[in-house]
Structure formats: structure tokens, C-alpha cells
C-alpha positions, 0 to 999 in steps of 0.5 A: 493471535494476529487477528486478536492483536488486529482487533485490539489495535483497531479498538485502541485506535478508535478510542484514541481518536475519540479521547483526543477529540474530547479533550478541550484545546486552547482554542476550543476546536472539536472539544467545544462540542463535547467539552461541557458534557464531559465536565458535567460527567467527569466533574469540573477539574477531573475531566482533564486528568482523566482524559489525559490518562486515557490518552496516555493509556490508549497511545501506549496500547496503540504503540504496543499493538503496532510494534507487535503486529510489525514484529509478527509480519517481519517474522513471517518474512524471515521464515520465507527467506530461510526456505532453501532455494531448491524448494522454490519452483524454477522460473520458465525460460524462453529461447529466442531460437524457438521462435519461428522467423517471420515470413519473407515479404515479397518484393514487387517487380516491374512488368517486362513490357511496361513503359519507361518512367516519364522522367528517365531518358530514352535510349537512341 
């Protein structure tokens, strides 16, 4: 059902784009490319009415399929929320006490026979 609605939605959106681009606007625009051909095919005065009706029909189909797909998508979320909490797997927990402490760093010690630093006073 969802796949059928998605296909219908894509087709309706493509036809809606096509019908809107075929309409001749006040300034010409994209309708100037196919405007003369549309008048020859549909007749002189009938092109405006037919394109307006097609735009309305495809816009209605587009909105209905959009709302239907949104409802179907949100209905799946309510089923997920209705699932009991015990059915979900518990998340793993980690304890900090299980982590071994870092090894101690050795402290450098001065050698016993080393001369005193040059800046230190000497003992008399």
C-alpha cells in the first residue's frame, strides 16, 4: 500500500510540475516555450481552462497522497511506542571500577655523587 501511494505521489508531483510549467504566465516565462503548441493542441480558449483544471486535480492528488503517506508513517511510530519496555533489550552499562588504574610513572631521582647545581650555595 505504501509503495503504491509513493508511486502515485511521485507521478502526481511530476505531472503537477509539468502542468504548472505549461501554463502561460503574465510575463511569458517557461510557458512561452510550449504556450503556442498548447494553444494549437487544446484550441485557442480551452488551454487555460484545461490547464487550470489539471493543475487543481494534480494538486489535490498530491496533497491527498502527502497526507496519506504522513499518516501511514506516523501510524508506525505509535506501534513502536505501544511496545512494552521489557521487550526492548537493555543497554549495556559500564562501571568505572572495572577499568584498571594507569601504571605509576617513575620519578627521576638525583644520583648520590652528583655535583651540586651551579646556582646553589656551597656548604662551608
